[in-house]
N, C-alpha and C positions, 0 to 999 in steps of 0.2 A: 503494501499500500503506499503510494509517494506521500511525503510530506506537504502538509500544505503551509505555506507562506503565510504568515499574518502582515496584514500590512494599516498602517493607519491611513482612511480616507483623508483625503484635503478638508472635507467640510467640517472632521473630526477636530483638527489641525486648528483651522480658524476659529471655531465655538471654542479652541481651550486657549487661543493667543486672545481671543476677546474676553473669556472669564478674567483670564489672567491680569489682562489692562484694565476691566473693571473692576476687580477687587484690591490689586497691587496697586495699579496707577491711579487708580480712583481715592484710596487711600493716600497715596503720596500729593497728589494735587489738592486734595481738600486740605491737608495738614500745611501745604505751603502755604493756599491761599488765604486758611483761617489763619497761620501765623503773622502771613503778612497785614491783611486787614487790624487782627487786633494789636499790632506792633504800631499801625499808622493809627489807630482811634485817639483822638482827643481826649482821652477817660484817664481815670486812673487804673493801675496795673490790672487790682484785683477785677473791676468792671472790666476791664477788656480781655481778662481771659476768661469770664464768665459768657460775655457774647458770642467769643472766640468759641466757647463749647456748644453752648445751644446753638448756634447755626452751622457747627458743623455736620450737625446730623441729616440738615437740611443740604446742605451742599452735595455731602456724600450720597444721598438716595437719589439726587437729580444727574449727580455725574455718572453712578451706576445705571441708572434707567437710561441714559440716552445713549452708554455704550452698547446697550442691545437695540435700540431707537434705529440708530443709524445705519444705514445698509453697507457702506465701505469700511472696513476692515482698517485700512491703511489712514483714513482720516481721523477714525477714532483714536486710534494707538497715536499716531502724529500729535494730536490735538492735547490727548490725555497726559503721554508721557512729556510733552512741549512746557505746558501748564505746568505739571511737577517740578520742572528743570528751572524752568525762568522763577516761578515764585521762590521752589527753594534758595537758587541763587540770589535773589533780591532780600530774602530776610538774612541770608547769611551776609550780605555786604553792608544790610543796614545794622546787623548786629544789634545786642542785647538793650533794653533798656534800661536808662538810668535811672 
């Protein structure tokens, strides 16, 4: 009996990439965006942290839903990972609040 090769279908790989982008990239983009907004808010550090924590749930949900709504995987990956990199870089450049 010949041995059958198991191949992963391209559709399964695309779904895996979309899920990874939604979960990990969405988390990174949310953390970067919320940290940047919290850092730039003209309120006390405690209030900015509270607002950041509250809005992070909404931002993460919107990014995750959009990742599965958008038909082009390249656009999803580029936007989500690009936002994560740009927002994270901006937070790193701004530095800690004094």
